[in-house]
VOBA-1610 file (N, C-alpha, C; in pm, whole numbers, padded with zeros to 5 digits, always signed):
BEGIN
Met+08548+06073+01512Met+08542+06194+01470Met+08664+06246+01369Leu+08637+06291+01274Leu+08723+06318+01117Leu+08727+06503+01161Ser+08824+06511+01162Ser+08851+06691+01185Ser+09016+06671+01184Val+09079+06804+01171Val+09188+06825+01190Val+09222+06997+01199Gly+09294+06978+01299Gly+09310+07145+01361Gly+09474+07093+01433Lys+09468+07267+01489Lys+09590+07252+01540Lys+09627+07225+01681Asp+09490+07277+01773Asp+09508+07228+01887Asp+09492+07107+01973Pro+09506+07107+02073Pro+09471+06981+02174Pro+09390+06951+02167Leu+09357+06826+02194Leu+09217+06758+02208Leu+09225+06663+02349Pro+09181+06768+02457Pro+09165+06740+02559Pro+09044+06622+02566Val+09104+06530+02634Val+09004+06371+02686Val+09063+06291+02812Ser+08942+06310+02881Ser+08953+06230+02983Ser+08954+06109+03031Arg+09116+06087+03080Arg+09179+05931+03068Arg+09101+05848+03175Gly+08996+05885+03226Gly+08889+05794+03329Gly+08760+05800+03256Tyr+08747+05875+03161Tyr+08645+05834+03079Tyr+08670+05708+02945Leu+08760+05726+02926Leu+08841+05624+02807Leu+08865+05520+02921Val+08929+05501+02998Val+08951+05357+03050Val+08822+05278+03116Gly+08753+05386+03168Gly+08650+05302+03264Gly+08531+05273+03179Ala+08512+05301+03052Ala+08401+05265+02962Ala+08476+05208+02835Glu+08585+05186+02836Glu+08666+05117+02756Glu+08628+05194+02609Arg+08645+05312+02625Arg+08668+05358+02479Arg+08795+05437+02455Gly+08817+05464+02346Gly+08945+05471+02224Gly+08908+05602+02167Thr+09011+05676+02100Thr+09008+05731+01995Thr+09100+05732+01930Ile+09058+05740+01806Ile+09128+05686+01691Ile+09116+05844+01581Gly+09181+05832+01521Gly+09205+05947+01370Gly+09178+05887+01242Ser+09138+05975+01136Ser+09131+05908+00990Ser+09120+06012+00923Ile+09140+06017+00793Ile+09147+06165+00713Ile+09008+06120+00597Thr+09004+05969+00577Thr+08846+05967+00506Thr+08748+05899+00593Gly+08809+05825+00708Gly+08673+05755+00788Gly+08731+05635+00814Pro+08671+05515+00831Pro+08667+05402+00843Pro+08579+05333+00719Pro+08663+05201+00678Pro+08553+05181+00510Pro+08412+05158+00571Phe+08382+05112+00658Phe+08225+05083+00693Phe+08087+05242+00677Glu+08202+05322+00714Glu+08114+05455+00690Glu+08122+05510+00568Asn+08255+05444+00489Asn+08279+05507+00368Asn+08152+05429+00280Glu+08136+05311+00316Glu+08050+05250+00232Glu+07859+05303+00271Lys+07862+05285+00396Lys+07717+05372+00412Lys+07728+05544+00363Thr+07794+05600+00339Thr+07840+05717+00276Thr+07807+05651+00095Leu+07830+05579+00059Leu+07826+05601-00090Leu+07681+05491-00114Asp+07656+05422-00026Asp+07494+05374-00083Asp+07411+05483-00005Phe+07457+05543+00029Phe+07365+05685+00055Phe+07323+05744-00098Gly+07461+05781-00116Gly+07459+05849-00226Gly+07388+05767-00350Val+07350+05639-00359Val+07315+05567-00450Val+07159+05592-00429Met+07107+05582-00281Met+06973+05584-00259Met+06896+05698-00293Thr+06997+05817-00297Thr+06950+05948-00284Thr+06976+06000-00435Gly+07043+05888-00519Gly+07089+06009-00646Gly+07178+06142-00623Ala+07251+06153-00508Ala+07363+06225-00517Ala+07459+06214-00554Arg+07492+06326-00639Arg+07641+06316-00729Arg+07739+06416-00690Pro+07874+06378-00728Pro+07965+06490-00685Pro+07979+06594-00731Met+08015+06694-00677Met+08028+06832-00839Met+08189+06813-00816Ile+08217+06840-00956Ile+08380+06796-00982Ile+08379+06910-01098Glu+08538+06941-01087Glu+08587+06990-01194Glu+08699+06874-01298Thr+08671+06827-01428Thr+08780+06790-01519Thr+08871+06881-01545Met+09003+06796-01573Met+09067+06868-01643Met+09166+06753-01695Pro+09250+06814-01848Pro+09300+06697-01901Pro+09415+06669-01820Leu+09480+06496-01808Leu+09572+06489-01783Leu+09725+06581-01759Glu+09736+06633-01904Glu+09824+06728-01949Glu+09800+06858-01873Arg+09698+06833-01849Arg+09675+06983-01716Arg+09718+06921-01518Ala+09769+06844-01558Ala+09810+06813-01409Ala+09880+06950-01310Ala+09959+06988-01351Ala+10063+07074-01288Ala+09951+07186-01248Glu+09883+07214-01341Glu+09774+07336-01326Glu+09661+07283-01227Ala+09637+07199-01221Ala+09529+07136-01132Ala+09594+07156-01009Val+09655+07097-00961Val+09805+07064-00848Val+09793+07208-00766Gln+09832+07313-00867Gln+09836+07455-00848Gln+09714+07501-00801Lys+09610+07499-00849Lys+09482+07526-00829Lys+09414+07524-00730Met+09449+07357-00665Met+09434+07293-00554Met+09531+07411-00403Arg+09631+07418-00435Arg+09692+07452-00357Arg+09686+07588-00330Ser+09640+07649-00413Ser+09608+07805-00411Ser+09445+07804-00367Asp+09406+07719-00308Asp+09242+07757-00310Asp+09170+07817-00397Asp+09201+07788-00511Asp+09101+07795-00621Asp+09042+07710-00682Ala+09094+07596-00637Ala+08928+07484-00685Ala+08801+07499-00632Lys+08688+07514-00674Lys+08554+07533-00643Lys+08556+07366-00569Phe+08567+07296-00644Phe+08506+07127-00621Phe+08619+07062-00653Arg+08594+06976-00592Arg+08746+06838-00646Arg+08759+06817-00811Ile+08873+06808-00790Ile+08947+06808-00967Ile+08998+06675-00976Val+08940+06621-01107Val+08965+06521-01150Val+09028+06506-01300Leu+09133+06427-01315Leu+09202+06440-01413Leu+09150+06336-01491Thr+09137+06366-01620Thr+09105+06295-01763Thr+09218+06282-01819Met+09161+06133-01927Met+09254+06111-02023Met+09166+06045-02137Gly+09228+06067-02244Gly+09116+06049-02362Gly+09041+06086-02425Asp+08943+06062-02453Asp+08785+06058-02518Asp+08703+06128-02400Gln+08667+06206-02365Gln+08560+06227-02240Gln+08435+06261-02269Ser+08376+06216-02440Ser+08228+06250-02402Ser+08167+06203-02337Asn+08213+06062-02310Asn+08071+06005-02221Asn+08111+06018-02109Ala+08153+06126-01989Ala+08192+06122-01881Ala+08096+06250-01830His+08021+06176-01688His+07937+06227-01618His+07979+06333-01570Gln+07907+06432-01520Gln+07971+06555-01488Gln+07859+06573-01369
//
């Protein structure tokens, strides 16, 4: 389960112990799942939606994310970006 919330997560101990199950948390997921996601992206041609900003505007990018004004992932760039993928 990948999720963040304020409410506790009720779980039956009998369910965990009896079936030898467990719970774990992760912000990005385990490496195996990340690899499957990347493979799916390659297979389907999916591409991320990003907004680029030069490194010199990093403070502005952070403020934009903190204020929820970022529509997509913000990627900081360095140097000539004429060949960068959008």
